[in-house]
C-alpha positions as CSV (number, residue, x, y, z in Angstrom):
1,X,15.9,-18.6,-15.3
2,X,17.2,-15.6,-17.5
3,X,20.5,-15.1,-18.4
4,X,22.1,-11.7,-19.1
5,X,25.3,-11.2,-21.0
6,X,27.9,-8.6,-20.2
7,X,31.1,-7.4,-22.2
8,X,34.0,-9.3,-21.3
9,X,32.2,-12.9,-22.0
10,X,30.5,-13.7,-18.4
11,X,27.1,-14.0,-17.9
12,X,24.9,-13.2,-15.0
13,X,22.0,-15.5,-14.2
14,X,18.7,-14.6,-12.4
15,X,16.1,-17.0,-11.3
16,X,12.7,-16.1,-11.3
17,X,12.3,-17.2,-7.6
18,X,14.9,-14.9,-6.4
19,X,13.5,-11.8,-8.6
20,X,10.1,-12.3,-7.0
21,X,11.4,-12.5,-3.4
22,X,13.4,-9.3,-4.3
23,X,9.9,-7.8,-5.2
24,X,8.3,-8.7,-2.0
25,X,11.1,-7.5,0.2
26,X,11.0,-4.1,-2.4
27,X,7.3,-4.0,-1.3
28,X,7.7,-4.4,2.1
29,X,10.4,-1.8,2.2
30,X,8.0,0.8,0.3
31,X,5.0,0.0,2.7
32,X,7.3,1.0,5.7
33,X,8.7,4.0,3.9
34,X,4.7,5.0,3.7
35,X,4.2,4.6,7.1
36,X,7.2,6.1,8.4
37,X,6.7,9.3,6.4
38,X,3.8,9.8,8.7
39,X,5.7,9.0,12.0
40,X,8.4,11.7,10.5
41,X,5.4,14.5,10.1
42,X,3.8,14.1,13.5
43,X,7.5,14.0,15.2
44,X,8.1,17.2,13.3
45,X,4.6,18.8,14.3
46,X,5.2,17.5,17.9
47,X,8.7,18.7,18.5
48,X,9.2,21.8,15.8
49,X,5.8,23.2,15.1
50,X,4.3,23.7,12.0
51,X,5.7,22.1,9.0
52,X,4.5,21.7,5.3
53,X,2.7,18.5,4.9
54,X,3.6,18.1,0.8
55,X,6.7,16.4,1.2
56,X,5.5,14.1,3.7
57,X,2.5,13.1,1.7
58,X,4.5,12.8,-1.3
59,X,6.9,10.2,0.5
60,X,3.6,8.5,1.7
61,X,2.1,8.1,-1.7
62,X,5.5,7.1,-3.1
63,X,5.8,4.2,-0.5
64,X,2.3,3.1,-0.8
65,X,1.9,3.2,-4.5
66,X,5.4,1.8,-4.9
67,X,4.5,-1.0,-2.7
68,X,1.2,-2.0,-4.2
69,X,3.1,-2.0,-7.7
70,X,5.9,-4.0,-6.6
71,X,3.8,-6.5,-4.6
72,X,1.4,-6.8,-7.8
73,X,4.5,-7.7,-10.0
74,X,5.9,-10.2,-7.2
75,X,2.3,-12.1,-7.7
76,X,2.2,-11.9,-11.3
77,X,5.8,-13.5,-11.7
78,X,4.6,-16.1,-9.2
79,X,1.9,-16.9,-11.5
80,X,-0.9,-16.5,-8.7
81,X,-4.0,-16.6,-10.3
82,X,-6.8,-14.6,-9.0
83,X,-8.9,-16.5,-6.5
84,X,-12.4,-16.8,-6.1
85,X,-12.4,-17.3,-2.6
86,X,-13.7,-13.8,-1.1
87,X,-14.1,-12.2,-4.4
88,X,-17.0,-9.8,-3.2
89,X,-15.1,-9.1,0.0
90,X,-12.0,-8.0,-1.9
91,X,-14.1,-5.9,-4.3
92,X,-15.8,-4.2,-1.1
93,X,-12.6,-3.5,0.5
94,X,-11.1,-2.2,-2.6
95,X,-13.9,0.3,-3.1
96,X,-13.3,1.2,0.8
97,X,-9.9,2.0,0.3
98,X,-10.7,3.9,-2.8
99,X,-13.3,6.0,-1.0
100,X,-10.9,6.5,2.1
101,X,-8.6,8.0,0.0
102,X,-11.0,9.8,-2.2
103,X,-12.2,11.5,1.0
104,X,-9.4,14.1,0.8
105,X,-10.6,15.5,-2.6
106,X,-13.1,18.3,-0.7
107,X,-10.8,18.9,2.0
108,X,-8.0,19.7,-0.6
109,X,-11.0,21.6,-3.0
110,X,-11.8,23.9,0.1
111,X,-8.3,24.5,1.5
112,X,-6.3,24.8,-1.7
113,X,-8.8,26.2,-4.3
114,X,-11.3,28.3,-2.1
115,X,-8.5,29.0,0.3
116,X,-10.4,28.5,3.4
117,X,-9.3,27.6,6.9
118,X,-10.6,24.3,7.6
119,X,-10.5,21.5,10.4
120,X,-8.6,18.4,9.0
121,X,-10.1,16.0,11.7
122,X,-13.3,14.9,9.7
123,X,-11.4,14.4,6.4
124,X,-8.7,12.4,8.4
125,X,-11.3,10.1,10.1
126,X,-13.0,9.3,6.9
127,X,-9.5,8.6,5.3
128,X,-8.7,6.1,8.0
129,X,-12.2,4.7,8.4
130,X,-12.1,3.7,4.8
131,X,-8.7,2.5,4.3
132,X,-8.2,0.7,7.3
133,X,-11.7,-0.6,7.2
134,X,-10.9,-1.5,3.5
135,X,-7.8,-3.5,4.8
136,X,-9.5,-5.3,7.7
137,X,-12.1,-6.7,5.4
138,X,-9.3,-7.9,3.1
139,X,-7.6,-9.3,6.0
140,X,-10.6,-11.3,7.0
141,X,-10.5,-13.2,3.8
142,X,-7.1,-14.3,4.7
143,X,-7.9,-15.2,8.3
144,X,-11.3,-17.1,7.1
145,X,-9.1,-18.5,4.3
146,X,-6.4,-19.9,7.0
147,X,-9.0,-21.0,9.2
148,X,-10.6,-23.3,6.4
149,X,-7.2,-24.9,5.4
150,X,-6.5,-25.6,9.3
151,X,-10.0,-27.1,9.6
152,X,-9.7,-29.1,6.5
153,X,-6.4,-30.5,7.5
154,X,-7.5,-31.7,10.9
């Protein structure tokens, strides 16, 4: 519990559990913003035509990175320890996500530095394969953990 003193001789008390819930809610909001950025981008492409990707990419990165930071902050405040279960899969999933994001490097180099007109599809495919594959590996840890706990309690 943390008390903050304000002028006027009154206090505002914050419970750690409430802060953690706020961080969890905030992380969900951030992740949704990151997802909605692409819904908006593809809607603009479909209905309006050619539009710059920069603001939508910025909004996506803001949402995803903000969501990752706030979720890590909530876990830290909750006192969650690093679980050894599925550690190697967590590393593999993290590397897959990292490589999926890194797939944009040659695209950005060839398009912006060299000025070439290139197709986005192979880079988008590599990005989505890495990111969604890594998330699936992370999800498999949770699913297996859930079923192990369920079978142990039966």
